[in-house]
C-alpha positions in Angstrom: 70.6 88.0 113.3 70.5 90.4 116.3 73.8 88.5 117.8 75.7 89.2 114.7 75.1 93.0 114.6 78.7 93.7 115.8 80.2 91.6 113.4 77.7 92.8 110.6 78.8 96.5 111.8 82.7 95.6 111.7 82.1 93.9 108.1 80.6 97.2 107.0 83.3 99.3 108.4 85.9 97.0 106.7 84.1 97.6 103.3 83.9 101.3 103.7 87.7 101.6 104.2 88.3 99.3 101.5 86.3 101.5 99.2 88.3 104.5 100.6 91.5 102.9 99.8 91.0 101.6 96.4 89.4 105.3 95.5 93.1 106.6 95.9 94.7 104.5 93.2 98.3 105.5 93.2 98.7 103.9 89.6 96.1 106.2 88.1 97.8 109.2 90.0 101.0 108.2 88.5 99.8 108.0 84.8 98.8 111.6 85.3 102.3 112.7 86.8 104.4 111.9 89.7 103.2 110.6 93.0 104.0 113.4 95.5 104.9 112.6 99.3 101.1 113.9 100.2 99.8 111.0 98.1 101.9 108.5 99.6 101.2 109.7 103.2 97.3 109.7 102.4 97.6 106.1 100.9 99.7 105.0 104.2 97.0 106.3 106.4 94.3 104.6 104.5 96.2 101.5 104.5 96.4 101.7 108.1 93.0 102.4 108.6 91.8 99.7 106.6 94.2 97.2 108.5 92.6 98.3 111.9 89.4 97.6 110.5 90.3 94.2 109.2 91.7 93.6 112.6 88.4 94.3 114.4 86.4 92.4 111.6 88.5 89.5 112.6 87.8 89.9 116.4 84.1 90.2 115.9 84.2 87.2 113.5 85.9 85.1 116.4 83.4 86.3 119.2 80.4 84.9 116.9 82.0 81.5 116.2 
């Protein structure tokens, strides 16, 4: 299992950024009022962070197979 440590860490990080992304639910925010620019900027930042971790996860997976 030690040889998969980097892959498991990358998976955990991708899960963490996914959780952060879905915690900012724009549809819920919009239901209580309008989305403002700050909300959209935060969403974009979280999408970018998650995209980067998914790329790192794919790289880690390719390294173990």
